[in-house]
N, C-alpha and C positions, 0 to 999 in steps of 0.2 A: 598429554601425548602430542608429539610433533609429527604431522603428516607431510612436512616439507612445503607447506603453503604459508603465505603470509597471513597474519591475523588481521582481520578486517573489523571495523567498528561500524555499527549502524544505529539509526534513529528511526523509530516509527512515528510518523507525523500523526497527531490526533486528527481524525477525519471529521471533526465537528463542524457543521455548517452554520452554526449560530453566529460565528464571526467569519464571514466568507473568505477573506484574504489571509486569515491567520495561518492555515495549513501551508499555504505557499510561502509566506514569510518565514515560517519555521524551517521549511525545506531549504530555502536559499541560505538561511543563516547556518544550518547544519553543514551545508556544502562549504561555505566560507570558513567554517571552523575545521574543515578537513575530515569530516565524517565520510567514511567510504560508501556506505549503503544508506539509502533513504527508502523507507517503506511506508505502506499504509495498510491498515487492517480492514478487512472486508466484513461488514456487519449489515447484510442486506435487509434485515428486518428492523433495523434501528432507523427510524424516520429522520432523526436529526443529524445523521452521518452521511457524508458523501459516498457515492459508489467508489470503491477502491480503484477500479481501472480508469474511471474518469478523472479521479484525483491524481493518479500516477501520470496520466497524460498531461494534465496541467502542470504538474511538477517537472516533467520532462521538458516542457516548453520554457520553463523558467531557469533550469539548471544546466550545467555543461557536462557533467559526468553521466555515464550510462548505467551506473549500478543502482537499480531500483528493485525492490522486492515487495511482494504482497504477503500478508499473513491472514490466517483464518479464511481459507477458501472452501466453503461448503460445496456440495454437489451443485452443479450449475442450476441456476433458477429456472432456466428454460426447460430443464429435464424434469420438472416437478410432476407433471402428469404421468410421465413414463415411470418415474420412481415408485408410484403407487400401484402399478400393475404387477400381477404375479409374474415371476420369471424375469423381471427387469434387472 
């Protein structure tokens, strides 16, 4: 179905912190190849993954385009205590 918008292509950078510079290298390469959107998945309970918002900030500092996305955004971690209360 055509909604009158251009088709955009994206790439989710693996947020793996075991190779610290690799996510940034992949994001820069994706931009060089003409990928429209660069994203990072948020897995707050996976110790070996970067925090998505921190990673997206680092990616924004290394790339020129403004199209970045985040995937898998659970309820904010800071709301954990409130989420357990009745009526929240």
